[in-house]
C-alpha positions as CSV (number, residue, x, y, z in Angstrom):
1,M,-38.3,-64.9,-17.7
2,G,-37.0,-68.3,-16.4
3,N,-33.5,-67.6,-17.9
4,S,-33.4,-64.1,-16.3
5,R,-34.3,-65.5,-12.9
6,A,-31.6,-68.2,-13.3
7,L,-29.0,-65.5,-14.2
8,A,-30.1,-63.3,-11.3
9,A,-29.7,-66.3,-8.9
10,K,-26.3,-67.0,-10.4
11,D,-25.2,-63.4,-10.0
12,N,-26.4,-63.4,-6.4
13,A,-24.6,-66.6,-5.6
14,S,-21.4,-65.4,-7.2
15,S,-21.5,-62.0,-5.4
16,T,-22.2,-63.5,-1.9
17,P,-18.7,-65.0,-1.4
18,S,-16.9,-61.8,-2.4
19,T,-19.2,-59.8,-0.1
20,S,-18.6,-62.2,2.7
21,I,-14.9,-62.2,2.2
22,W,-14.8,-58.4,2.3
23,K,-16.9,-58.5,5.5
24,E,-14.6,-61.0,7.2
25,Y,-11.4,-59.1,6.3
26,S,-13.0,-55.8,7.2
27,A,-13.7,-57.2,10.7
28,L,-10.2,-58.6,10.9
29,F,-8.5,-55.4,10.1
30,K,-11.0,-53.3,12.1
31,M,-11.6,-50.9,9.1
32,G,-13.3,-48.4,11.3
33,I,-10.1,-48.0,13.3
34,V,-8.0,-48.0,10.2
35,N,-10.1,-45.2,8.6
36,S,-10.3,-43.0,11.6
37,N,-6.5,-43.3,12.1
38,A,-6.0,-42.5,8.4
39,I,-7.9,-39.2,9.0
40,T,-5.5,-38.2,11.9
41,T,-2.5,-39.3,9.9
42,F,-3.5,-37.2,7.0
43,T,-4.1,-34.3,9.3
44,G,-0.6,-34.5,10.5
45,L,0.7,-34.7,7.0
46,W,-1.4,-31.8,5.8
47,L,-0.6,-29.5,8.7
48,A,3.1,-30.2,8.3
49,F,3.0,-29.3,4.6
50,I,1.1,-26.1,5.3
51,L,3.0,-24.9,8.3
52,T,6.4,-25.7,6.8
53,N,5.5,-24.1,3.5
54,K,6.1,-27.2,1.5
55,H,4.2,-28.2,-1.6
56,F,1.6,-30.9,-1.1
57,L,1.0,-31.7,-4.8
58,Q,4.8,-31.9,-5.5
59,S,5.2,-34.5,-2.7
60,L,2.4,-37.0,-3.6
61,D,4.9,-39.9,-3.2
62,I,5.3,-39.0,0.5
63,V,1.5,-38.8,0.9
64,V,0.9,-42.1,-0.8
65,F,3.7,-44.1,1.0
66,T,2.9,-42.5,4.4
67,M,-0.9,-43.1,4.2
68,L,-0.5,-46.6,2.8
69,G,2.3,-47.6,5.1
70,S,0.5,-46.3,8.3
71,S,-2.7,-48.0,7.2
72,L,-1.0,-51.3,6.7
73,V,0.7,-51.1,10.1
74,I,-2.6,-50.3,11.8
75,A,-4.5,-53.0,9.9
76,G,-1.8,-55.6,10.6
77,S,-1.7,-54.6,14.3
78,C,-5.5,-55.0,14.5
79,A,-5.3,-58.4,12.9
80,L,-2.6,-59.4,15.5
81,N,-4.9,-58.1,18.2
82,N,-7.7,-60.4,16.9
83,Y,-5.3,-63.3,16.9
84,I,-4.3,-62.6,20.5
85,D,-7.9,-62.1,21.7
86,R,-9.5,-65.1,20.0
87,D,-9.9,-66.8,23.3
88,I,-11.9,-64.0,24.9
89,D,-13.7,-62.5,21.8
90,P,-16.4,-65.2,21.9
91,I,-17.6,-63.9,25.3
92,M,-18.2,-60.4,24.2
93,E,-21.2,-59.5,22.0
94,R,-19.5,-57.0,19.9
95,T,-16.5,-59.3,19.0
96,K,-18.1,-62.8,18.8
97,E,-18.6,-62.5,15.1
98,R,-15.0,-61.8,14.3
99,P,-13.5,-64.3,11.7
100,T,-11.0,-65.5,14.3
101,V,-13.9,-66.6,16.5
102,T,-16.2,-68.1,13.8
103,G,-13.3,-70.0,12.3
104,K,-13.6,-68.5,8.9
105,L,-10.0,-67.4,9.1
106,S,-7.5,-69.7,10.8
107,G,-5.2,-68.4,13.6
108,S,-2.1,-69.2,11.5
109,K,-3.4,-67.3,8.5
110,V,-4.4,-64.3,10.7
111,L,-0.9,-64.3,12.3
112,T,0.8,-64.4,8.9
113,I,-1.3,-61.7,7.5
114,G,-0.9,-59.5,10.5
115,L,2.9,-59.8,10.6
116,T,3.2,-59.3,6.9
117,F,1.1,-56.2,6.8
118,V,3.0,-54.6,9.8
119,L,6.3,-55.5,8.1
120,I,5.4,-54.1,4.7
121,G,3.9,-51.0,6.3
122,L,7.0,-50.3,8.4
123,V,9.2,-50.7,5.4
124,M,7.2,-48.0,3.6
125,L,7.4,-45.7,6.7
126,F,11.2,-46.2,7.0
127,M,11.4,-45.3,3.3
128,M,10.2,-41.8,4.3
129,N,12.8,-41.3,7.1
130,M,14.1,-43.0,10.2
131,T,11.8,-40.9,12.5
132,T,8.6,-41.9,10.7
133,G,9.6,-45.6,10.8
134,I,10.5,-45.6,14.5
135,I,7.2,-43.9,15.4
136,G,5.3,-46.5,13.4
137,F,7.2,-49.3,15.1
138,I,6.4,-47.7,18.6
139,G,2.7,-47.5,17.7
140,A,2.6,-51.2,16.6
141,F,4.7,-52.4,19.5
142,T,2.6,-50.5,22.0
143,Y,-0.7,-51.8,20.7
144,V,0.3,-55.4,20.0
145,V,2.7,-56.2,22.8
146,L,2.3,-53.7,25.7
147,Y,-1.5,-53.4,25.3
148,S,-2.9,-56.6,23.7
149,M,-0.4,-59.2,25.0
150,W,0.3,-57.6,28.4
151,S,-1.6,-54.9,30.1
152,K,-5.1,-55.5,28.7
153,R,-5.8,-58.5,30.9
154,L,-3.8,-57.4,33.9
155,Y,-4.1,-53.7,34.7
156,V,-6.8,-51.2,34.9
157,S,-4.4,-48.7,33.4
158,N,-4.5,-50.7,30.1
159,T,-6.6,-48.0,28.4
160,V,-4.1,-45.2,29.2
161,L,-1.2,-47.3,27.9
162,G,-3.1,-48.3,24.8
163,S,-3.8,-44.7,24.1
164,V,-0.2,-44.2,23.1
165,S,-0.7,-46.3,20.0
166,G,-3.8,-44.4,19.0
167,A,-2.0,-41.0,19.4
168,V,0.9,-41.7,17.1
169,P,-0.8,-41.5,13.7
170,P,-0.7,-37.7,13.4
171,L,3.0,-37.9,14.5
172,I,3.7,-40.4,11.7
173,G,2.1,-38.0,9.2
174,W,4.0,-35.0,10.4
175,A,7.3,-36.8,10.7
176,A,7.1,-37.9,7.0
177,V,7.2,-34.3,6.0
178,D,9.2,-32.7,8.9
179,P,11.1,-35.3,11.1
180,S,12.1,-32.5,13.5
181,L,8.7,-32.8,15.1
182,P,8.0,-29.2,16.4
183,P,5.8,-28.5,19.4
184,M,2.7,-28.4,17.2
185,A,3.2,-32.0,16.2
186,W,3.3,-33.0,19.8
187,M,0.2,-31.1,20.5
188,L,-1.6,-33.3,18.0
189,F,-0.2,-36.4,19.8
190,L,-1.3,-35.0,23.2
191,L,-4.7,-34.2,21.9
192,M,-5.2,-37.7,20.6
193,F,-3.7,-39.2,23.8
194,I,-6.0,-37.3,26.1
195,W,-9.1,-37.9,24.0
196,Q,-8.9,-41.6,24.1
197,P,-9.5,-42.5,27.8
198,P,-12.9,-40.6,28.1
199,H,-13.9,-42.1,24.8
200,F,-13.0,-45.7,25.7
201,Y,-14.2,-45.4,29.4
202,A,-17.6,-44.4,28.1
203,L,-17.6,-47.4,25.8
204,A,-16.5,-49.6,28.6
205,M,-19.4,-48.4,30.8
206,R,-21.8,-49.4,28.0
207,R,-20.1,-52.9,27.7
208,V,-19.2,-53.4,31.3
209,E,-20.9,-56.8,31.7
210,E,-19.1,-58.1,28.6
211,Y,-15.7,-57.0,29.9
212,R,-16.5,-58.4,33.3
213,A,-17.4,-61.8,31.8
214,A,-14.2,-61.8,29.7
215,G,-12.1,-60.9,32.8
216,I,-10.8,-57.6,31.3
217,P,-10.0,-55.2,34.1
218,M,-11.5,-52.1,32.5
219,L,-12.0,-49.1,34.9
220,P,-15.8,-49.6,35.2
221,V,-15.3,-53.3,36.0
222,V,-12.7,-52.7,38.7
223,K,-13.7,-49.3,40.2
224,G,-17.4,-49.0,39.3
225,F,-19.4,-46.3,37.4
226,S,-19.0,-43.5,39.9
227,V,-15.2,-43.5,39.8
228,T,-15.2,-44.0,36.0
229,K,-17.4,-40.9,35.6
230,V,-15.0,-38.8,37.6
231,H,-12.1,-40.1,35.5
232,I,-13.9,-39.3,32.3
233,L,-14.6,-35.7,33.4
234,V,-11.0,-35.2,34.5
235,W,-9.6,-36.4,31.2
236,V,-12.0,-34.1,29.3
237,A,-11.0,-31.2,31.5
238,M,-7.3,-31.9,30.6
239,L,-8.2,-31.0,27.0
240,L,-9.1,-27.4,27.8
241,P,-5.6,-25.9,27.6
242,I,-4.5,-27.8,24.4
243,P,-6.0,-25.4,21.8
244,F,-4.1,-22.5,23.3
245,F,-0.8,-24.2,22.3
246,M,-2.1,-24.6,18.8
247,T,-2.5,-20.9,17.9
248,S,-0.5,-21.4,14.7
249,L,-3.8,-22.7,13.3
250,G,-5.5,-19.4,14.0
251,I,-7.8,-17.9,16.5
252,P,-11.0,-19.4,14.8
253,F,-9.6,-22.9,15.5
254,V,-8.8,-22.0,19.1
255,I,-12.4,-20.8,19.6
256,I,-14.0,-23.8,17.9
257,A,-11.8,-26.3,19.9
258,T,-12.5,-24.5,23.2
259,I,-16.3,-24.5,22.5
260,L,-16.1,-28.2,21.8
261,N,-14.1,-28.9,25.0
262,I,-16.5,-26.9,27.1
263,G,-19.4,-28.5,25.4
264,W,-18.1,-32.0,26.3
265,L,-17.7,-30.9,29.9
266,V,-21.2,-29.5,30.0
267,V,-22.7,-32.7,28.5
268,G,-20.8,-34.6,31.2
269,F,-21.9,-32.4,34.1
270,L,-25.6,-32.1,33.0
271,G,-26.1,-35.9,33.3
272,Y,-23.6,-36.6,36.0
273,R,-26.1,-37.1,38.9
274,K,-28.8,-38.9,36.8
275,K,-29.3,-42.5,37.7
276,D,-29.1,-43.8,34.1
277,D,-25.4,-44.2,33.8
278,I,-25.6,-46.1,30.6
279,K,-27.5,-43.3,28.9
280,W,-24.9,-40.8,30.2
281,A,-22.1,-43.0,28.9
282,T,-23.8,-43.2,25.5
283,R,-24.1,-39.4,25.2
284,M,-20.4,-39.0,26.2
285,F,-19.4,-41.6,23.7
286,V,-21.3,-40.1,20.8
287,Y,-20.0,-36.7,21.7
288,S,-16.5,-37.9,21.6
289,L,-16.9,-39.2,18.1
290,N,-18.4,-36.0,16.8
291,Y,-15.8,-34.0,18.7
292,L,-12.9,-35.7,16.9
293,T,-14.6,-35.5,13.5
294,I,-15.3,-31.8,13.8
295,L,-12.0,-30.9,15.3
296,F,-9.8,-32.6,12.7
297,T,-11.9,-31.3,9.9
298,A,-11.6,-27.8,11.3
299,M,-7.8,-28.3,11.4
300,V,-7.6,-29.2,7.8
301,I,-9.8,-26.4,6.6
302,L,-8.7,-23.6,8.8
303,A,-5.0,-24.3,8.2
304,V,-5.3,-23.0,4.6
305,I,-7.6,-20.0,5.4
């Protein structure tokens, strides 16, 4: 019994460092963002294969290099974002445990890892074709330089500018298969671009005091909740026509997407005049997450039906 306890303690002790290391790097690379962008990248890939009548299983090299390359670019860009924000992250509750704040990963190490990941990822994307590589570079440059280093701390429009980087993953996926980028590919980009402001404005409302303390000019900080709520509803309304330009996915998709768009507006209007703005923002934020999951799952499934 004594030996078994000692062995158990030893196992626990040996597993703790590896678990901790994974947790630190997961936070550094923002794995939630990497995973969600992997879904949209794959959707772009999948739809390009289906709609161009190319064989998915015969092009697994394209799938692997595109998915791995895009994920490395995104993970590296997130690491660089953490490096840039290490002075303000201690102020915000949701970021104060990042390894760049706690000191578990040094700034120089994070900078090296971030640049290395982005470089390797871009090489993989350029191996597919020039268009895929250029789009990957634009995404990384927009997020790291135009958003993180420049607009985030200066302009209320930072969210809109940053939305460009979040909208390019499906373009990367599509371009790897079909670099001509037909209108359908740009509809995926536009869908992701429009989806992001209401998603992040709702999040900013919930974290408004943290952004205020950090000096980040998010829309709720600068303009207040009333203006932010109007902006959210306007951006959601802009999604309404998008499905009607994606009819190549079939009428069932158009119906599902339209129902989701109207549902988001209804949720917004139902709680618009209520006094609990944070509760309203939480509902809009949760809806936005479910919206994206359902919509992109529907795209993948309905494209082959």
